[in-house]
N, C-alpha and C positions, 0 to 999 in steps of 0.2 A: 505494500499499500506504500502511497509515496506521501510525503513529508506534509502538506499541503491536506488531504483529504485526510489526514490521523489529526490535522490538528483541528479540522471541520468537525468530525464524528468527536475530537475531546470535547468543544467547547458545546455542540449541540445536546451532549448528554448534562453537561452541567445547568443547561439553560432549561431542560425540560425536568430537572430532578427539583431546577427552582420554581417552577408553576404550584399553583396553590394545590393541595391534595382533592380536591373536589373536581379538578380537569379532569381525572383518571376513570372514570366512571365510577367516583365511590357514591353507595346508595346513601342515602338520607331515610332511615327510617322510621315514620312518623306512626305513633299510637293513639287511634282515634275512637273518640266517645262515638256508637252506636247510631246517634242522633247526628250526628255530623259528617258518617259517610262522603255523605253526596255535594256537601260542599267541599270536602276534603279533596275531592276529586278533581272538582271546577280549581279548587286552588291549586293544586297541582299541577293542571294542563295549564296554567296562567302561567306560573312559573317558570314552568320549566320552557316557557317560550322564551323565557331571556337568560334561563341562568343551565347549567350544563351538567348542574345534580341531578340524578335519576332519583327518584323518591319511591318506596317501597310503603303503602299504610295499611297499619295492621287492625281491624275492627274490632272492639270489644265492648264491655259494660265498663265504666269509670272503675268500678270496683275493682272486677277480674283485673284489666291491666294496671291498675295500682299495685294488685300483689303480684304480680309478675317483673314489673319493675322493681319494685323490694327484694325479690328472688332473682336480680341479677338481669332479666329479657334487656338486648341491649339493641333501646329503644334510643334516639335524641332529643323527640320533642314527645311532650304529651298534650292530647288538646282534649281537655275531661268536658264532661257534663256539667260539673259544678265546682266551686272553689275548694269544697271540702278535701276532697281526693288531691290535688296539686297543694295545699296546706299542709297534709300528712306528711307527704312526700320531702317538702322544702324543710320541715320540722327536722326530718331526720337526715338531712344533708345529704339526698338523693338529686337534688338539681342545682343549678349554674346561681337563680336567684329568686325571690319571692313569685310566684303568681301573679299573670296581670291577666283580667277580665278579658275577652274576644271578643262576646257579645252576651247577646241574651235570649235563650232559651223559648217560643212559645208551644204553651200543649194543646194537642187537638186532639178532636175525636172523630173517626175514621170509620167508613162502610162502603163495602161496594155493594152493597144489596140495596134495594129499594124502599128504603128506611126514608121517612121523612126527620129530619132533626130539628127542625123547629122547635121543639119540648128544650132542646137542649139537652143538657146530660138525666134531665127527669126521663128520658127515653130507654134510660138502663134498667127502670123500673118495669119495663111494658114484657109480661108473658114474651113474647115473639124473642124477645133479645135472650137467648138461652149462653152464648157467652163473650165473654168481655177479654178479649186480649189486655194486660195490662205489665207493663216492666217489673222486673221481681225490684221492689221499693228499699230491699236492703243493698243491693248492689248498685241500682240504676237511678240516677236522680230524676228522670219522666215518671216512674215508678213513682217514687215518693209525691211526686207532684200530684199524680194523678191521686193518692189516695188523701192527700191533704184537700182535696177538690172535692172527693165524694163526701167525705165527713164534715168539712165545712158546710155542706147545701143537706149535709144528715142524712144521707141516703146510702153511705157505704155498708152498714149492719146491713142493707135490705139487697144489696147486691152481690157482696162478697162472694157467695158460693154459685156465682157465676162467673169468675175470675179464671182465666189460664193464663198461667204465670209463665214469662220469657226472662231468660237471662239479658237480652238485652233489647232494644227499642228494634234492632234486624230481626229478633225472631218474632218479636209482638209484629211487627210488620208480615214475615211470613205467613206468619200462623191465618193473619188476616187476609191471603193476597191466596192462600192455598184454601179456604172456607173452612177452617178449621176453629174458626171464630164471626161470631155475627158483626163484631164492632171492637174498634181499638183504639187506646189513648196512644198519640205518637206526637213523634214533632212537628212541625211545621215545615221547618226546613227537609225534611221526607212529602210531605204531600206537594211541595211547592218542585222537586227536583225532576229535573226533565223524564226521568223515566216515569216519575209515576203520579204527574200533575194532571192526568186526565183521567187518574182511576180511579170510579168512586164519588164518595162525597162526604165533606167534614165540616168539622164548623170551631172555630176556636173558644177553648174554657176562658172564661174570663178569668183574669190574669189576679183580679183580686180573689183568687179561692187557694190562691197558693203562692209560695214563696218564692221572688223572681227568682227564675233559674240564671244566675249568673255562672258562665261557663269559663273558664280560664283555660290557661297555656303555660307549661314550665319548658326551659331546655333541662333537659336532663345531664347528669353526668358525665354517665357513658361519653359525650359528644366533646366531651374536652380530649380524648386521645382517639377519637374518633372521626374528628371534622366538625368541628365547635364554629367552625367557617361559614361553612353549608348551614349548619343550623341555628345560626344567628341569622345568616340571609334569610330562611325562610320565615323568620319570628317575627323579621322585622315586617317583612313583607305583608303579615297578617295583619298590620296593624296600619297599611300605607292605603291609600284612595283608594286604589283598585281592589286591594283583598276588602275593606269595609264593603264597596261598593257590591264584591261578589257574596257577603255574608247577609245584607241586603236583600237581594234578590232570592235568595234563600228563605225567606219571611224572620231573619231572626232584627232583632232590636240591637240597635246600636245607641252605646250613652253616648 
């Protein structure tokens, strides 16, 4: 090999090594609460247009994802459906900083059957409603919000025997779409998603019936050694004008 070629190869190697790690196909792993899976897909698509970081989205209930993170799951960012779980991870020293609210979720009642929803959640008392899909309130914030709303309306005890519990909103949606449930409590972000926007009917559950669903995000300690630059870029994208516009288009409330 000629001397000039050797020099060129040497300096090319130095240049490549000096590029950010995110340029070499590093995967950014984002743990996402089930209600946010559709908006996360839209955020991913938009982010990847201007950034070379491939993103993998892992969907689950906020509680289950938190347990996985505590057990060492290699996630870089956690988008929770509440602030409780990100706060717990922060206090345990598993995050790069305190959690920040990225949006407020909204609870809806959804059906794909020909039910008239004009009576609101009181429809759940009707005998033709035999199964109600609801996320597990122990691990899923939207499940907690649904039980709060039912208790505040004074109908929880009369409809509890109709509940079909899902591990997360994703499973709740599956119950409804498969016909295993007559009606379901889910997130507005689900029924406003392009994939499901024209499926059935839904109504918003009045926000004064449940505690605000403040949804928080944190960068996890794993990102420190496996792509903090990429994680930070996506984190800041969530709060950009473009990111906020995407959240709004999926029915989230931005403070």
